N, C-alpha and C positions, 0 to 999 in steps of 0.2 A: 387743303383749300379746295374749293368748288372750282371745277374747270371753267365755269361760266364767268368767273371773275376775269379771265383773259379778255373777253369782248368788253365786259364793263370798263376795264381799264383803258381800253382803246377810246371809248366814249369821253373819257377824261382827258386823255392827251390830245385827241382831236379838238375839243373844246378849247384848250389852251393854246394850240396852234393857230386856230381860227381867230381867236382874240388878239394874240400878240403879232401876227403876220400882218396886220393892219399898220403897224409901226414900223416896217420893213424899210430901211434906208432914210429914216426920218431923224436920225441922230439922236434919238432919245430912248436910251436903253431902260431907264427907270420905268417910263410909262409902258413899254412894251413888257417888262416882266410884271408889272403890276396887273396889266390886263390878263396874262396868262395865270398869274396867281389866283385872281379873283374868279376866273372862269374854272379853274381846277376845283376851287373850293365848292362852288356851286354845284358841280356835276358829282364831286365826291359825296355830296349829302343823299344822293340817290343810290349809291352803291351798297349792295347787301354784304357788309363786312363790318367788323369792329377793328378798325386800323388805328395804329399809333405812330406818329411820325418819329423815326429814330434818325433820319438824315433829311434835313430840310435844306433850303437855300443857304449858301455860305456867306458869311460875313465879309469875305473877300469881295463880293460883287456890290456891297453896300446897297442892297436892294431888298424890297419887301419880302417877307418870310412866310412859308409855311412852317411855323416853328417847331422845335424839337418837343415832343410830348404832346402835340396837338392831336386830337381824336378825328378820325375821318371814318366816313361811311355812315349808313343809317342806324348803325347800332345792333344790326341783326347779322348773323353768319359767323364766318371764321374770324378768330383773333390773329391779326397779322402785323408784322412790322412793315413800314412804309418807308421807302427812300424815294425822294421826290426832287426834281428839279423842273419847275414849270417852264423855264426857258433856259436851255443848256446852250449858252452863246448869246448873252445879252448885247455884247459888242457886235456880234455877228449880224444880228437883227438890225441894230442901230445903223450899221454900215452897209447893209445889203450884201453880205458876203454868204460863203457857202456853209452848209452843214449845222445849222441851228437846229435844235430838236427840243420837243416837249417830251419829257422823260419821267417814267415811274417804274419802281421795281418793289415787289413784295416778296416776303417769305413768311413762313409760320413764325409766330410770336417767339422771339428770342434767337432767332437764326441770322440775323443780319448784324455785322460789326456796327457799333455806335461810333462811327469814325468821327473825331472831333474835326473842327474847321481849321485845318491846317494843311501844309503840303505834304505830299507823299511821292516818293520816287516809286516809279512803276515800270514794268515790262509786261506787254501782252502779247500773245500769240493765238493763231487759230488752232483747230483741232490737230493738223499734221505736226506741229511742233510742240505739242503738250509734253512735258516732262524733259524737254531738251534744253530749255533755257535756265540761266541762274542770275538772278539780280545782283549776286555779288562778284559775278564773273567778268572779265574785261569784255568790253563791247565787241571786240574783234572775235572772241571765242562764241559769244552768243550769235554773231552774224554767221560764222561756219556752221554752228549747230543748226540753225534754222535752215540754211541754204542745203545742208545735207539732208535734212528731214523731208524738205519739200523738192529735193532733185533739181536744185537750181544751182548756178554759180552765184557768188556773192555779188557779183556785177549786175545780176537780175533782181536783186532784192529791193524793196522800197521801204523805207523806214519813216514812220510819221513821228515828228517831234515838234512841240511846241516852239514857236520861234520867240525864244527868250534869251537874254544875255547870259542867264545862269547855265545854258545849255552850250556855249561856245565850244568847250572842250570836248563834249560828247559828239558835237556835230563834226569837229574836225576829226575824231577818231573814226566815225563813220565814214567819212570821205576818204581818209587814208586807207581804210579797209577796201574801198572800192564800191561800196553799197550807194545807191541812190536815196535821196531824201525829199520827202514831202513836208515842208515846213507849214505848219498851221498857226493860225493867229490865236484861235480859241477852239474849245470844243473837243477835248480829248476823250470824252465818252464816246463820240461818233467815231473817232479814229481807232479806239480800242476794238469796238465792235467790227470796224471794217477789216481787221484782221482775219476774221472767220468768214468774210465774204470777198476774199482776195481776188477771185475771178472778175468780180463786179467792180471792185474799187482799186485794185492793183497794190493795196498795202499789205506787207508781209508781216511787219511787227511795229509795235508802239514803244518808244523808249523816252524816258525823261519824267521829270517831276511835274505834278499838277495837283489839284485839289483832292484831299483824302476823301471827302464825300463822293466825288465823282469817280474815284477809284472803285468805291463799293458798288455803285450803280453800274459801272462798266463790267465788274466782277459777276454781277448778277446776270447780265446779258451774255457774257462768255460762258457761264455755267450752263446756260440753256442751249448753247451752240457746241458745247464740248471744247472750248479753247481754255486758256489759262491766263491769269493776271497774278503777277506777284508784286507786293508792294512793301515798302518801309516807310514809317512815319517819319518826318523831318521838323521836329519842333524847333522853334527859334527863340521862344520866349520862356520865362519862368512859368507863365500861365499855361502855355502849351505843354511844357513838360509836366506840369501837374495834372493836366487832362489825361496825359499817357499813363500816369500813375493810377489815376482813378479808374482807368481801363484794365489795370493790372499788368501794363507794359512797363517794366522797369529798365529794361534794356531796349534803347530806341534803335539798335541796329538789328532787333528781331525781324526776321522776314515774315510777313504776313502772305500765307498761302490762301488758296481757294476756299478750304474749309474754315479759315480764320475769318475770311471776309464774308462768307455766305455759307452757313452750314445747312445740314439736312438734305434731303433729296428732292425738294420741291421748292420752285420760286417761279415768279412770273416777271417778265420784262416787257415794257410796252413803250413805244416811241412813235411820235408823229412828226413828219418833217415841217419845218417852219419856213426855212429857205431851202433852195435846191441843194442837193448833195449827190455824191456818187452812189448812195444807196437809195435814198428816199427823195422824192420830188417835194418842193415846198408847196405852200397853200397857193391855190389859184382862185381868184375871184371873178365870177361871171355873173354880173348883175346880181340877182337874188340867190345865187348858187355859189357855194364854196367847195372846192374840191380838195381833199386831202389824201395823203398816202402815209400808211402807217405799217410799222413792223411789231408783231406781238408774239412772244415765245415762252413756252413752259418748259422748265427743266424736267420735270417727272416724265412727261411724255416724249420729250425731244421735238414737239411740234413747233414749226415756224410758219407763220402766216404773214403774207403781205396783204394789207387791207386798203382798198380804194374806196374812199368815202365821197358821197355826194350829198351835200347838206342843204336843204331849202331853207335859207336864213330867215325868210318872212315867216315861216312856220314855228321857228323857235328863236326868236329875236335875243334871248338871254343865252342861248346856246345849249339849253336843257329843256326836255319835257319831263316833267314829274309824273 
């Protein structure tokens, strides 16, 4: 992949963030997601690549999709797999809450897991705890392993977990072990990435189930950062079991490691804050100017960039200059 694609992808996530942030706090997640999707498509048309969407918006959100198999890019350049979530956290934007992102991940063609739209059990950690956790191990064992790896007491750890009824038992186990918890309403891509920026975010690990497509997006980000995500698909219906079989996964207890989720030595992850978060500031509008903050990373080089954008919206009313 051309390294210039890193900044091209930031242009795409910036456009999606600028478009969707107009809907912050207005209680309309569908319109917010639709605005992000339309803006992404427009800017993707200018990007020099031959991209194919292997992970688009999930049906769980009942939102407009950049659909699986859709071709993105201007038809020139590298052939790449694309994982995309125009608005990671539709409910977050609708309610004006924290950590909504516009997110893209790409890798060379054939290197991203074509994760079906179902739930995935996950555990994610930053670089210090790589190789120390096991998704099949008891919660207390993983907490002890992460604490030891980071030179902390268990009481010092912060675990991010989605606030869902299905996590009640896990939450109790974390509390009984003595660790602290950050309950999140949505947005486990952001929470997974936060584990590799613990000095800024305070998050040491992510535990619990969420969308499988989001698991792949987070895995690309953590690959760029030297972190780790392990996952197990959680099919609930005959249709979801059939999708696993199509992927060659006959044993749904199979652990998906980093090389299963994103293989090869290169991948790019880009995200722009839509609403404020611990790591990225959300969109700011100041008259005809929009301000954005983005993160873009490349696995091959290990480069991590934070990009502050200042956009004169009157010069590009459709958020793209061709």
